[in-house]
N, C-alpha and C positions, 0 to 999 in steps of 0.2 A: 055236474055229470054224475048220474046215478051209477052205482056199481053193484053188481050182484055176482060175487065170486066165491068159490070154494077153495080153500088153501090146503095144499098137501103138506105133510110134515116137513119142516125146515126150521131155520133160525127164527123165522117169523112166528111160527106157532109157539115157540118157547117163550115169547115175550109179548104176545098179542094184547094181553090185558094191560100191561104197562104202556104199550104203544098207544092204546086208545086214550089214555090219560095224557101222556106227554105230548103226543102228536096233535092233540086237540088245540094246542096253542098256535098251530100253523095252518089254519084253513084259508089259504090264499091260492092264487093262480098266477103263474108267470106268463109272459107274453109269448112263450113258445107255442102256445096253442092259438094264437090269433090268426086271422085270415091274412093271406099273403098280400092282398090288395090294400090293406090299411097302411097309412104312413107310419114310419117308425115312431115319431113323437106321439102320435095319437095312440098307437098300441101301448107305448110305454106309460103314458099318463093314465089311460084307462085301467091298465093292470095295476099300477101303483095305487090308484084310488081303491080298486077292489081289494087289493092286498091289505091296505090299512083298515078297511072296514071289517076285515075278517081275521085280523092278526092275533086276536085273542081266542077265546073259546068259540067254536063254530055254532051257528044256530042249530036248534034241534032238527034232526033229519039230514043235516049237511055232513058230508064225509070229512075226515081230517085231511090236512094238506097233503100228507104223504101216506101211502099204503105200507111203507116199510116200517117194521117195528123199531123200537129204540135200539135193540141189540144189532139189528141189521144196519141201521144207520151208522153205528159205531164201526162196524166192519167196512162198510162202503167208504166212509170218509177216511178210515185208517188206510185202506188201499190207495185212495186218491192221494193221501198225504205221503205215502211211500213213494209214489211216482213223482210227486211234487218236490220231494227231497233232493232230486238230482240237479235241479237248477242251482241252488246255492252250494250244494255239495261239490259239483263239478267245478264251480268257480273257486271255492275256498280251498280245495285240496291242492290247488295249483300254487297258492301264494308262498308257502314255505320253500317251495322248490325253485323260486325265482333266481336266487343267487347261483344255485347249481346249474340251472338252465343257461344262465348267462355265461358260465364257464364252458358248458358242454357245446353250446352253439357258437361260442366265441363272439358273442354279441354283448353290447352294453346293457346295463339294467334298464335304460330308457327304451331300448328296442324290445326287450323282453316284456316290459310294461305295455308296449304297444300291442302285443298279442292279447293282453288283458283288455285293453281299450277296444280292440276289434271284437273280442268276445262279448263285451258289454253292449256294443252297438247292435250286434246281431241278436243278443239277448233281448234287446228292446224291439227290434223290427220283426223278428220271427213270430211272436205271439199275435201280432196283428193279422197274420195269415192263418195260423193254426187256430187261434181263438174264434175267429169268424167261422171257420169251417166247423168247429165243434158246436157252435150255436145253431148251425144248420143241419149237420149230418150226424151229430151225436158225440158224446164224450168218449165212449169206449174205443171206436176205431182210431180216433185222433190220438188218444193216449198211447195206443199200441204203435202207431206210426212214429210218434216222437221218440219213444223208447228205442225203436229199431234204428232210427237215424243216429241216436246217441251211441248205441253199442257199436255200430259199424264205424263211426268216426273215431271212436276210441281205439279200435283195432288199427286203423290207419296211422294214428299218432304213435302208437306203441311200436309199429314196425318201421317208421320212417327213419331216414338217416339224419344225423345231427348236422350234416352239411347243407341241408335244404331248409333254411329258415323260412323261405316263402311258403313251403308246403305246410310247415307248422302253423303259419298264419291262416292259410286256407282251411285246414282241418279244424282249427279252433273255431273258426266261423261256423262251419258245418256242425260242430259239436254244440255250439251255443244254440243253433237253430233247433236242434232236437231237444236239448235239456230245458231251455228257458221256458218253453210253452207249457210245461207241465204245471207250473204255478197257476197260469190262467185257467187251465182245465180244471184244476182243483177248486178254484173259486166258482167255476160254473157248476160243479157238483154241489157246492154249498148253496148256490142260488136255486138249484133244483129241489133241495130237500129242507131248507131252513126258512123260518119266518123271521121277520124283522126282530121280534123279541128274543129269538134264539141266536141271532147272527153274531153278536159280540162274542159270546162264548165259543161259537163255532170257529171264528177266525183266531181267537186267542189260543185255543188248543190246536188248531190247524197248524199254527206256527210253532208248535211245541214238541210233542213226544213226551214220554215214550209210548209206543204203540201197544206193547204187550200189556202194560198195566191198565191202560184205558180200555183195552179190548176185554180183559178178564173182569175188570171192575168198573163198568160204565156208571157214571154219576150224572144225574140230570142237572146238578148244579154246575158242572163244567160244560154242559151241552155236549156237542159231539165232535170233534175232529182231532186230528193228530199230526204227527211228524211232518215237518217240512223245514222251515228256515233255520230253526235253532240247531238241529242236528248237523246242518251244513257247516255253519261257523264253529260248532262245538267239536265235531269229530273229524271234519274234512281236513283242517290243517294238521291235526295230530297224525292222521294217517299219511297225509302228504309229507310231513316232516320225517316220519319213520321210513317212508319209501323213497325219499329224495335222493339217496345214493344210487338208486337204479331208476332213472326217469321212466323207462318203459313199464316198470312195475306199477306206477301210479295209474297209467291208462289201462293196463290189463285189469287192474282192480275195478276201475270204473266200468269196463266192458262186462266183466263177470257179474257185478252187482246189478247193472241195468238189465242184463239178460235175465237174471233171476226175477227181477221185478216184472219184466215183459211176460215171462212164462206164467207167473202167478196171476197177473191181471188178465191174461188171455184165458186162463182156465176158469176163473170165478167172478171177475168183476162185471157187474150188470150195467146195462145202459140206464141212465137216469134222466136224459134229456126229456123234458115234459112234452115236447112236440112229437116224440116217438112213443113214450110210455105213459103219458099223463101223470097221475100221482104215483106211478110205479106198478099199478095193477094191470095195465094193458100190455100184453105180450108184444115185444118189438118184432120187427121182421127177423126171419131166421138167421140172417147173416150177422145180426147184432147180438145174438144170444151166446152166452159162454158155454163151453162144452160141459162144465160141471155146474149146473144151476142151483147152487146151495143157498143163494141169497134171493129171497122174495119169490120162491117158486109158487106158481098159482095155476089153478085149472079154471079158466074163464068159462062162464055160462055163455053159449053161443048167442050172437046177435043182441048182446046186451051192453055193448061198449062202443064208444065213439073214440076214434083216434084223432087227436087234434091235428089240424092241417099243418103242413110244413111251412116254415117261413122261407122267404126268399133270402138269398145272401145279402147281408147289409154291409154298408161301408162303415167300418168302425171309426173312421176319421170324422164322421158326422157328430160323434160324441163331443168333439172339441167346440161345437157351436153352442154349448151350454156354458154360460159364464161361471156358475158355481162349480161345475165340474172342472173347468180349466184352472180356476184358482186352487182347487183342492189338488189337482195334479201337479201344479207348480210347487205348492207347499211340500207335498210328498217327495217330489223330485229333488228339491234342495236338501232336505234332511237325509235322503238316501245317498246323495252325492257326497255329503260330509261323512256318512258312514263308510262309503267305499274309499274315500280319501284316507281315512284312518286305517281301515283293514288292509288296504293294498300296500301300505307303507310300513306295516309292522315288521316284516321280516328284515327289510334293509335297514330300518332305523335301529331296531334292537340289535342287529348284527354289528352296527357301528358303535352304539352306546354301551352295549354289554357284550364285548367280543368273546367272552368265555363261553357263550351259549353255543351248543352244538345244533345241527339241523333238527334233530329230534326235539331239543329244548325249545327251539323256535316254534315248532309245531305246537308244543304244549302251552306256549304263551297265549295262543289263540283261545285256549280253553276258558280263560277268564272272561273274555268278551262273549263267547258263546254261552257260558253259564249265566251271565247277566241277561242275555237275550232270552234264555229259557225261563228264568224267573219272571222276566217282564211279560212274556206271553201268558203265563199262568195268571199273574196278577191282573193284567189289563183285560183279559177275557172276562174275568169275574166283575171287574170294575165297570166295564161297558154294559153288561147285562143288568147290574144293580142300578146304574145310572138311568138306564131305560125304564126299569120298573119304578124307580123313585119318582121320576117325572110323571110317569103314567098314573101312579097312585095319587100324586098331588093334583093332577088335572081331574081325576075322577072325583076327588073330594070337593074340588071347586065346582064341578058340574052338578054335584048333588046339592050343594048349598044354593046354587043359582037356578035350580030346576024350575022355580016358580016364575022366573023372569021370561019375557017373550024373546024368542030367538036363542035361548040358551042351548049350549051343546049338551046332548044326551051323554050320560056316562059311558054308554057302550060305543059312542062315536069319537071318543077322545083320541084314539090312535089312527083315525082317518088322516090321510095325507095332508088335507087342508087344515087340520087342527093340531097335529102333533109336531112340536119343534125338534125334529130328529137331529138337527145340527147341534143344538144345545145338549142333547143327551150324549152325543159322541164327543163333543169338544169342551165341555164345561171344565174339566180338569187339565186340559191340554196346556195352558200357560205354565202351570207348575212343572210339568214334564219337560217342556221346551227350555225353561230357565235352567233346570238342573242339567239338561243335556249340554247347553252352551257353556255353563260354568265348568263342567267336567272336561269338555273338549279343550278349552283354553288352558286349564290346569294341566292336562295331559301333555300338551306341547311344551310347557315350561318345565315340567318334570324331566322330560327327555333332554331339553336344552341344558339343564343344570346337572344332569347325570346323577340324580338322586338314587337311593336304593330301589331296586327293581320292584319292590313291593308296592311302591306308590303308584306307578303307572298301571300295574295290574289291578289295583283296587279301583282306579279310575276306569279301567276297561269294564269292570263289572257294572259300574254306574252308567257308563255310556251304552253298554249292551241293554241294560234294563230300560233306559229312557228311549233308546232307538226303537225298541219293539213297542213301547207304550205309544209312541207317536205313529209309527207305521201301521200298527194294528187298528188304531182309531181311524186313520185316514182311509185305509183299505175297506174297513167295515162301512164307513159312510159312503164311499164310492158305490158299493153294491147296494146300499140303501137307496141312493138316488136313482140308480138305473138297474133295478133288480132283474129285469127281463134280459139283460145283456151281460150276465155275470162274467163270461169268458172274455167278451169284447172289451168291457171296461177295464178288466185287469190287464188285458193286452195293451191298451192305451196307457195304462199306468206304467207298465214295463217299458214301453216305448219312451216316455218322457224321463222316467227316473234313470234308466240305463243310458240314455243319450247324454244327460247332464253328468251322470256318474262317470261315463267314459271320458268326458272332458277333464274332470277333476283328476282322475287316475293318470291321464296322460301328462298332466303338468305338476303333479304333486312332488315328484323328485326334483324338478327344476325349481319349484318354490322353496323347498328345503335348502337347496344349495344357494339360492339367491338371498333369502331373508332369514334363514335359520329355522330351526324346529319350532321355537316358541312363537314367533310371529306368523309362521305358516298356519298354526292352529288357531291363532287369534283371528286370522282372515276367515278360516272355516267357521269359527264361532260367529263372526259378524254376518256371515251368510244366513245363519239360523235366525239371528236377531232381525235381519232385513225382511224375512217372510212372516215374522210373528204377528203383524196386524191382520194377516189373512184369517187367523182364527176368529177374531171379532167380526170381521167383514162377513164371513160365512154365517155366523150365528145370527147376524142382523139381516143380511140380504138373501140367505138361503131360502127361507120360506117364500119370498117374493119370486125368486127364480122358479121354484116348483109351481107356484100359482100361474106363472106365465106359461109353463109347459101344459098345465091343465087347460088353460084358456085356448091355447093353440089347438089342442086335441078336440076341444068342443066345437071348433069352427067347422 
């Protein structure tokens, strides 16, 4: 799509030269611009193939993948990450207050944990709805709608009576419906602006923070994205513990913070959906434009641009028809359920094993896990990008050596979907991370069982946090690699499976501890991780065949 535009002064103009270099690695096109009449699988395979053919430097005369400058991308993804923060933040701020809520509502810990279970169920279901709408109608309006639902539900919980347990359950479900979908929307934003070569770093820093540092000091080595999952486990429980004495204060805090995010995104967050704005240079319909257009302001030359056609609403459940995607979702769901089994039981177990801890202290305990997750996001984002480049360069050298052979792959074609082993690039180091995760999980349970010094389980929290993010970042990145044109929908399906299984584990974790003890409970959780370990090798071996089958179906 040829572009001929004149840019007005903005963030873009400050960094246009850097953008032309950095963005040149992403000359690809998502399926948001495909015709409505084409089948989903055909659209996806065609787009994936085109994407891999152009995932490095664009050919002379071709525009870069995104018209946004490097600095603008940092700001866009920073804003998306701020919105995405509320899914884990809303869940984790609740955990330190579980004992207090049990007393306030005069209900058992099991019944209060049931509100967590219901939250997780709706956390899994809601993104299937919101994510699909975002892939059709745009990221900006759905982001704003989710934040509005979250803010209003927090007001309801803050004002409700402690006599109405059923109302707490209902409002927590509504709260989950608003907050959970922001993660899927953020993944859609990444799919709008990131190439496969960039994506590992995007998701690494997307799950990280802090936003201020990366906004002021953008680094191409870290790619582009910010705040989300790690600030949730890191600061959510700390704030929750500090506010646990006044349960209403927790939800007023969530209401105010989500309202601030809503206002900021309403004022400046631009639309990125490629079906509406192409590479970002096409002005969206007026209703999609922010009141303060400081990001990507452009003055288009009339009659020189084509707006990609809208896609029809797609059924996200069709994603489950792909074998490799189903295996990846199962793997991710089991690891995430173990994570939730650990995180949801921290307050009650530490309160029992270390009774001298106050509610504020219990909130601080979560800092170790969140800190490990933060370190894990930084490290794995870099590792994923380096692994991609390492395998790419290895294949280029082989292609150059075999250039004289008939039918040899050209060096510029090594990243084409049919040639590049993306599963190996994402999962080569996965067995190491999984082994460390399982060992730390089992050791953690026995540390609590034997009531050792509190330093031991906290150190294991750091290791568990690091390996949790190493695994989840790799699987999330590969999911979007496999279906890049459905960034929000695939993340919604991921939420659906992982939250569903996680809800089951959370609902039974307290019963397991009482039945078999802390040590054997975490042996069982570790065994779940061992049970899914073969999926890593199955995907590396069968993944390319599954992608080939999708391309063959699209060619028919």
